[in-house]
C-alpha positions as CSV (number, residue, x, y, z in Angstrom):
1,X,-2.7,-7.8,20.1
2,X,-3.3,-6.9,23.8
3,X,0.4,-6.5,24.3
4,X,0.6,-4.1,21.3
5,X,-2.3,-2.1,22.7
6,X,-0.4,-1.8,26.0
7,X,2.7,-0.6,24.3
8,X,0.8,1.9,22.3
9,X,-0.8,3.4,25.4
10,X,2.6,3.6,27.1
11,X,4.1,5.3,24.1
12,X,1.3,7.8,24.2
13,X,2.3,8.5,27.8
14,X,5.9,9.2,26.9
15,X,7.4,5.9,27.8
16,X,10.7,5.6,25.9
17,X,11.3,2.0,26.7
18,X,7.9,1.1,25.3
19,X,8.7,3.2,22.2
20,X,11.9,1.2,21.6
21,X,10.1,-2.1,22.0
22,X,7.2,-1.1,19.7
23,X,9.7,0.2,17.0
24,X,11.5,-3.2,17.1
25,X,8.3,-5.1,16.7
26,X,7.2,-2.8,13.8
27,X,10.5,-3.0,12.1
28,X,10.3,-6.8,11.8
29,X,6.6,-7.6,11.8
30,X,4.5,-6.0,9.0
31,X,1.2,-7.1,10.5
32,X,2.1,-5.3,13.7
33,X,2.8,-2.2,11.8
34,X,-0.6,-2.3,10.1
35,X,-2.4,-3.0,13.4
36,X,-0.6,-0.1,15.2
37,X,-1.3,2.4,12.5
38,X,-5.0,1.5,12.4
39,X,-5.1,1.9,16.2
40,X,-3.4,5.3,16.4
41,X,-4.7,7.0,13.2
42,X,-6.9,9.9,14.2
43,X,-5.1,10.4,17.5
44,X,-3.6,13.9,18.0
45,X,0.0,14.0,16.8
46,X,2.3,16.7,18.0
47,X,5.5,16.1,16.1
48,X,6.5,17.7,12.9
49,X,8.5,15.4,10.6
50,X,11.7,16.7,8.9
51,X,13.5,14.6,6.3
52,X,17.2,15.1,5.6
53,X,18.2,13.3,2.4
54,X,21.1,13.4,-0.1
55,X,24.0,11.5,-1.5
56,X,26.5,9.7,0.9
57,X,29.3,11.9,2.2
58,X,27.7,15.3,1.9
59,X,27.6,15.8,5.7
60,X,23.9,15.1,6.6
61,X,24.7,13.6,10.0
62,X,26.9,16.5,11.0
63,X,24.2,19.0,10.1
64,X,21.5,16.9,11.9
65,X,23.8,16.8,15.0
66,X,23.8,20.6,15.1
67,X,20.1,20.9,14.4
68,X,19.3,18.6,17.3
69,X,21.4,20.8,19.6
70,X,19.8,24.0,18.5
71,X,16.2,22.6,18.9
72,X,16.8,21.0,22.3
73,X,18.5,24.2,23.6
74,X,15.1,25.8,23.0
75,X,13.4,23.2,25.2
76,X,12.1,21.0,22.3
77,X,11.9,17.2,22.3
78,X,13.5,15.7,19.2
79,X,13.2,12.1,17.9
80,X,15.6,10.9,15.3
81,X,15.4,8.0,12.8
82,X,18.6,7.2,11.0
83,X,18.2,4.9,8.1
84,X,21.5,3.1,7.4
85,X,22.4,1.2,4.2
86,X,22.5,-2.5,4.6
87,X,25.6,-4.6,3.6
88,X,24.8,-6.7,0.5
89,X,27.1,-9.4,1.9
90,X,26.3,-9.7,5.6
91,X,22.9,-7.9,5.8
92,X,24.3,-5.8,8.6
93,X,24.6,-2.1,9.0
94,X,27.5,0.0,10.4
95,X,25.1,2.5,12.0
96,X,27.8,5.1,11.7
97,X,25.3,8.0,11.9
98,X,24.4,7.0,15.5
99,X,28.0,6.9,16.5
100,X,28.4,10.5,15.3
101,X,25.6,11.6,17.5
102,X,26.7,10.0,20.8
103,X,26.9,13.3,22.6
104,X,23.1,13.4,22.6
105,X,22.7,9.9,24.1
106,X,22.2,11.2,27.7
107,X,19.9,14.1,26.7
108,X,16.4,13.2,28.0
109,X,14.8,15.4,25.3
110,X,16.4,13.3,22.5
111,X,15.5,9.8,21.2
112,X,17.7,8.4,18.5
113,X,17.0,5.1,16.7
114,X,19.0,3.6,13.8
115,X,17.2,1.4,11.3
116,X,18.8,-0.8,8.7
117,X,17.1,-0.4,5.3
118,X,16.3,-4.1,5.3
119,X,14.1,-4.1,2.2
120,X,15.4,-1.3,0.0
121,X,18.9,-0.5,-1.2
122,X,18.2,3.2,-1.8
123,X,18.0,4.0,1.9
124,X,14.4,3.8,3.1
125,X,12.6,0.8,4.5
126,X,8.8,0.4,4.3
127,X,8.6,0.4,8.1
128,X,10.0,4.0,8.4
129,X,6.8,5.8,7.5
130,X,4.9,3.9,10.2
131,X,7.6,4.3,12.8
132,X,7.6,8.1,12.2
133,X,3.8,8.1,12.9
134,X,4.4,6.3,16.2
135,X,7.2,8.7,17.2
136,X,4.8,11.6,16.5
137,X,2.4,10.0,19.0
138,X,5.1,9.9,21.7
139,X,5.1,13.6,22.4
140,X,8.1,14.6,20.3
141,X,8.1,18.2,19.0
142,X,10.2,17.3,16.0
143,X,11.0,14.0,14.3
144,X,14.0,14.0,12.1
145,X,14.6,11.2,9.6
146,X,17.8,10.8,7.7
147,X,17.9,8.7,4.5
148,X,20.5,8.0,1.9
149,X,19.1,8.4,-1.6
150,X,18.6,10.8,-4.5
151,X,16.1,8.9,-6.6
152,X,12.5,7.6,-6.4
153,X,12.8,6.3,-2.8
154,X,13.9,9.6,-1.5
155,X,10.9,11.2,-3.2
156,X,8.6,8.6,-1.6
157,X,9.8,9.3,2.0
158,X,9.2,13.0,1.4
159,X,5.4,12.1,1.1
160,X,5.3,11.5,4.8
161,X,7.4,14.5,5.9
162,X,6.2,18.0,6.6
163,X,9.6,19.4,5.4
164,X,12.2,17.8,3.2
165,X,15.8,19.1,3.2
166,X,18.1,18.0,0.4
167,X,21.8,18.2,1.3
168,X,24.4,18.6,-1.4
169,X,28.0,19.8,-1.6
170,X,30.1,21.8,-4.1
171,X,31.0,20.4,-7.5
172,X,27.9,18.3,-7.8
173,X,26.6,19.8,-11.0
174,X,26.4,16.6,-13.0
175,X,24.9,14.7,-10.0
176,X,22.2,17.4,-9.7
177,X,21.4,17.0,-13.4
178,X,20.9,13.2,-12.8
179,X,18.6,14.0,-9.8
180,X,16.3,16.4,-11.7
181,X,13.5,13.9,-12.1
182,X,13.7,12.8,-8.4
183,X,14.2,14.5,-5.1
184,X,15.4,17.7,-6.7
185,X,11.8,18.4,-7.6
186,X,10.3,17.6,-4.2
187,X,12.7,19.2,-1.6
188,X,11.4,22.2,0.4
189,X,14.9,23.4,1.4
190,X,18.2,23.0,-0.4
191,X,21.5,22.9,1.5
192,X,25.0,23.2,0.0
193,X,27.2,21.9,2.8
194,X,31.0,22.2,2.9
195,X,30.5,25.5,1.1
196,X,34.0,26.6,2.1
197,X,35.2,24.3,-0.7
198,X,35.6,25.5,-4.3
199,X,32.6,25.0,-6.6
200,X,29.8,26.1,-4.2
201,X,28.7,28.9,-6.5
202,X,28.5,26.6,-9.5
203,X,26.3,24.1,-7.5
204,X,24.1,27.0,-6.4
205,X,23.7,28.0,-10.0
206,X,22.7,24.5,-11.1
207,X,20.1,24.5,-8.3
208,X,18.6,27.9,-9.3
209,X,18.2,26.6,-12.8
210,X,16.2,23.6,-11.7
211,X,14.0,24.7,-8.8
212,X,10.7,26.5,-9.0
213,X,8.1,27.8,-6.5
214,X,5.7,25.2,-5.2
215,X,2.4,26.1,-3.5
216,X,3.6,29.7,-2.9
217,X,6.9,28.6,-1.4
218,X,10.2,29.3,-3.1
219,X,12.6,26.7,-1.8
220,X,15.6,28.5,-0.3
221,X,19.2,27.6,-0.9
222,X,21.3,27.6,2.4
223,X,25.1,27.4,2.4
224,X,26.5,25.6,5.5
225,X,29.8,24.5,6.8
226,X,29.5,21.4,8.9
227,X,32.1,22.3,11.6
228,X,30.7,25.8,11.9
229,X,27.5,25.7,13.9
230,X,26.6,29.3,13.2
231,X,26.0,28.4,9.6
232,X,23.3,25.9,10.6
233,X,21.2,28.5,12.5
234,X,19.7,30.0,9.3
235,X,18.8,26.5,8.1
236,X,16.9,25.8,11.4
237,X,15.1,29.2,10.9
238,X,14.0,28.2,7.4
239,X,12.8,24.8,8.6
240,X,10.7,26.4,11.3
241,X,9.4,29.0,8.8
242,X,8.3,26.2,6.4
243,X,6.7,24.2,9.2
244,X,4.7,27.2,10.3
245,X,3.1,27.6,6.9
246,X,-0.1,26.0,5.8
247,X,1.2,23.6,3.2
248,X,-1.0,23.6,0.1
249,X,1.1,20.7,-1.2
250,X,-0.1,18.4,1.6
251,X,-2.9,16.9,-0.5
252,X,-0.4,16.1,-3.3
253,X,1.9,14.4,-0.7
254,X,-1.0,12.2,0.5
255,X,-2.0,11.4,-3.1
256,X,1.6,10.4,-3.8
257,X,1.8,8.4,-0.6
258,X,-1.4,6.4,-1.3
259,X,-0.3,5.8,-4.9
260,X,3.1,4.5,-3.8
261,X,1.6,2.2,-1.1
262,X,-1.0,0.9,-3.5
263,X,1.6,0.1,-6.1
264,X,3.8,-1.6,-3.4
265,X,0.8,-3.7,-2.3
266,X,0.2,-4.8,-5.9
267,X,3.9,-5.5,-6.3
268,X,3.9,-7.8,-3.3
269,X,0.9,-9.7,-4.6
270,X,2.5,-10.0,-8.0
271,X,5.9,-11.2,-6.7
272,X,4.2,-13.8,-4.5
273,X,2.0,-15.0,-7.4
274,X,5.0,-15.4,-9.7
275,X,6.9,-17.3,-7.0
276,X,4.1,-19.7,-6.3
277,X,2.7,-20.2,-9.9
278,X,4.1,-22.9,-12.0
279,X,2.8,-21.2,-15.1
280,X,5.5,-18.5,-14.7
281,X,8.3,-20.9,-15.3
282,X,6.4,-22.4,-18.2
283,X,6.2,-19.0,-19.9
284,X,9.9,-18.4,-19.1
285,X,10.7,-21.6,-21.0
286,X,8.4,-20.7,-23.9
287,X,9.9,-17.2,-24.3
288,X,13.4,-18.6,-24.1
289,X,12.6,-21.2,-26.8
290,X,10.9,-18.5,-29.0
291,X,7.6,-20.5,-28.7
292,X,5.8,-17.4,-27.3
293,X,6.6,-13.7,-27.5
294,X,7.0,-11.8,-24.2
295,X,4.0,-9.6,-24.7
296,X,1.7,-12.6,-25.0
297,X,3.4,-14.2,-22.0
298,X,2.8,-11.2,-19.8
299,X,-0.8,-10.9,-21.0
300,X,-1.5,-14.5,-20.2
301,X,0.2,-14.3,-16.8
302,X,-1.9,-11.2,-16.0
303,X,-5.1,-13.1,-16.9
304,X,-4.1,-15.8,-14.4
305,X,-3.1,-13.2,-11.8
306,X,-6.4,-11.4,-12.2
307,X,-8.4,-14.6,-11.9
308,X,-6.5,-16.2,-9.1
309,X,-5.5,-13.2,-7.0
310,X,-7.4,-10.0,-7.9
311,X,-10.8,-11.4,-8.7
312,X,-10.6,-14.5,-6.4
313,X,-13.3,-16.3,-8.5
314,X,-14.2,-18.8,-5.8
315,X,-17.2,-17.5,-3.9
316,X,-21.0,-17.1,-4.0
317,X,-22.3,-16.1,-7.4
318,X,-26.0,-15.8,-6.6
319,X,-28.9,-17.0,-4.5
320,X,-32.0,-18.0,-6.4
321,X,-35.6,-17.6,-5.1
322,X,-38.6,-19.3,-6.9
323,X,-41.8,-17.2,-7.1
324,X,-45.1,-17.3,-8.9
325,X,-45.4,-13.5,-9.5
326,X,-42.3,-11.6,-10.5
327,X,-43.7,-8.2,-10.1
328,X,-45.0,-8.9,-6.6
329,X,-41.6,-10.5,-5.6
330,X,-39.4,-7.6,-6.8
331,X,-41.5,-4.8,-5.4
332,X,-39.8,-4.8,-2.0
333,X,-36.4,-4.7,-3.6
334,X,-37.4,-1.7,-5.8
335,X,-38.9,0.0,-2.8
336,X,-35.5,-0.4,-1.0
337,X,-33.7,1.3,-3.9
338,X,-32.3,-1.7,-5.8
339,X,-32.4,-1.9,-9.6
340,X,-33.8,-5.1,-11.1
341,X,-32.7,-6.4,-14.5
342,X,-34.7,-9.0,-16.4
343,X,-33.7,-11.9,-18.6
344,X,-35.5,-14.8,-20.2
345,X,-33.6,-18.2,-20.2
346,X,-35.4,-20.1,-23.0
347,X,-33.7,-23.5,-22.2
348,X,-34.9,-23.4,-18.6
349,X,-38.3,-21.8,-19.5
350,X,-37.8,-19.2,-16.8
351,X,-37.8,-15.4,-16.4
352,X,-35.0,-14.1,-14.2
353,X,-35.1,-10.9,-12.2
354,X,-31.5,-10.0,-11.3
355,X,-30.7,-7.8,-8.2
356,X,-26.9,-7.1,-7.9
357,X,-25.4,-7.2,-4.4
358,X,-21.7,-6.2,-4.8
359,X,-19.9,-9.2,-6.3
360,X,-22.9,-11.5,-5.8
361,X,-26.6,-11.2,-6.7
362,X,-30.1,-12.4,-6.0
363,X,-32.0,-14.1,-8.8
364,X,-35.8,-14.1,-8.7
365,X,-37.1,-17.0,-10.8
366,X,-40.6,-17.0,-12.4
367,X,-41.6,-19.9,-14.7
368,X,-42.6,-19.0,-18.2
369,X,-44.2,-22.4,-19.0
370,X,-46.2,-24.9,-17.0
371,X,-43.6,-27.6,-17.7
372,X,-40.7,-25.5,-16.5
373,X,-38.5,-27.0,-13.7
374,X,-39.4,-23.9,-11.6
375,X,-43.2,-24.7,-12.0
376,X,-42.6,-28.2,-10.7
377,X,-40.6,-26.8,-7.8
378,X,-43.4,-24.4,-6.9
379,X,-46.0,-27.2,-7.0
380,X,-44.0,-29.4,-4.7
381,X,-42.4,-26.9,-2.3
382,X,-44.0,-23.5,-2.8
383,X,-42.2,-20.2,-3.1
384,X,-38.8,-19.7,-1.4
385,X,-35.1,-20.6,-1.7
386,X,-34.5,-22.6,-4.9
387,X,-30.7,-22.9,-5.1
388,X,-27.3,-21.5,-4.2
389,X,-24.8,-20.8,-6.9
390,X,-21.0,-20.7,-6.5
391,X,-18.3,-19.5,-8.9
392,X,-15.7,-22.0,-10.3
393,X,-12.7,-21.3,-12.5
394,X,-13.2,-24.3,-14.9
395,X,-16.6,-26.0,-14.8
396,X,-15.6,-29.0,-16.8
397,X,-12.7,-29.8,-14.4
398,X,-15.0,-29.2,-11.4
399,X,-17.6,-31.6,-12.7
400,X,-15.0,-34.3,-13.3
401,X,-13.5,-33.8,-9.9
402,X,-16.9,-34.1,-8.1
403,X,-17.8,-37.2,-10.2
404,X,-14.5,-38.9,-9.2
405,X,-15.2,-38.1,-5.6
406,X,-18.6,-39.8,-5.8
407,X,-20.9,-36.8,-5.6
408,X,-24.2,-37.0,-7.4
409,X,-24.7,-34.5,-10.2
410,X,-27.8,-33.4,-12.1
411,X,-25.7,-32.2,-15.0
412,X,-22.7,-34.2,-16.0
413,X,-22.0,-31.7,-18.8
414,X,-22.3,-27.9,-18.5
415,X,-25.2,-26.0,-20.1
416,X,-25.9,-22.3,-20.7
417,X,-27.6,-20.3,-18.0
418,X,-28.4,-16.7,-17.2
419,X,-25.9,-14.2,-18.7
420,X,-24.7,-16.8,-21.2
421,X,-22.5,-18.5,-18.6
422,X,-21.8,-22.2,-18.4
423,X,-23.6,-23.8,-15.5
424,X,-24.2,-27.3,-13.9
425,X,-26.3,-28.5,-11.0
426,X,-25.2,-30.7,-8.1
427,X,-28.0,-32.9,-6.7
428,X,-29.5,-31.8,-3.3
429,X,-28.7,-35.3,-1.8
430,X,-25.0,-34.4,-2.2
431,X,-25.0,-30.8,-1.1
432,X,-28.1,-30.8,1.2
433,X,-29.3,-28.0,-1.1
434,X,-29.7,-27.6,-4.9
435,X,-26.2,-26.3,-5.7
436,X,-25.4,-24.6,-9.0
437,X,-21.8,-24.3,-10.4
438,X,-21.2,-21.2,-12.5
439,X,-18.0,-20.7,-14.5
440,X,-16.7,-17.3,-13.5
């Protein structure tokens, strides 16, 4: 990642070429995005992020074009991310928004980048939130992002923006009703563009019926006419007013952002699991043939998902130490602040002191009878490491597999160990240590 570190440093120093290269890498390489964000988080960020969203055709690009002009005339540096819908047939994007803003192409205070929504049909790709952070690092005073969407995705992008502007147009009453549960509730400023057309008052009435104060801020409704720049000036003033406020809703936005990212992360894991797991197709067949109901199918798939993906059962279960005096052995652990649980395993004639260490644990073993296997171990080798235990998914299958491969086992059939779990031991001559298998 030395090349990435170099690009990040150049971006921090205002290098536009480095910014373009880094955005390209981030747009196509998820691991690069993660690495960059981890590097820059905590660095001072100057830029304030403004999101313009709304249905196609309402004039967002025209408004943004005027907003860029007004801000740059005041000496401000403006970065713009335009998220263009992707063709479902070719995978390409027209990038028409960028064409409309060509007059800013030679302005040294403007950086415009178009991004195809490569992984989301509603107008926002997952890379955008990270790219916005990088643009904020580059010294921009304002970063504008335009998205197409009026549903959940538009709400999600608002989580990473300081101010969200929803652009509508006259005669959209029914559309606004459909948006009530989405972006209509999260916008900070509402714009009725093309307000010279009939129906603007009705659209405004619909809005006033649906918006409420949030965090002490009553979202204003601004009427604009795209070809009349003077109508855009009040919008810019309201944007700057909102940005100048201490936003009490910021924590809610961060809460929403983390929730969305967490759900996306789980969704990716689940999709990969279903694609790679043969059991998925088996349940599809069973449900189709009415051999299994879909609730049971989902519950069984989740059990497999939990075991194979979430819990990742393969790993160390515990380390066991043989001692003669339990109280003396656990004293140091208690003094260090660890809790010790006790259990008697009658079959093994041993008292177990259990010290939890995250997903694994330490087991202190004290014999309860002179003929206990632990007593024999102590007589022969003295106190110390007795065995290492690892988790397995299916202990019977693991035993059979090891037998077929020629490994020597102490237990060819599982027995019950501490915690009521099935266990079996592999001979030290095979594992170079006494190895215990524990069914997870």
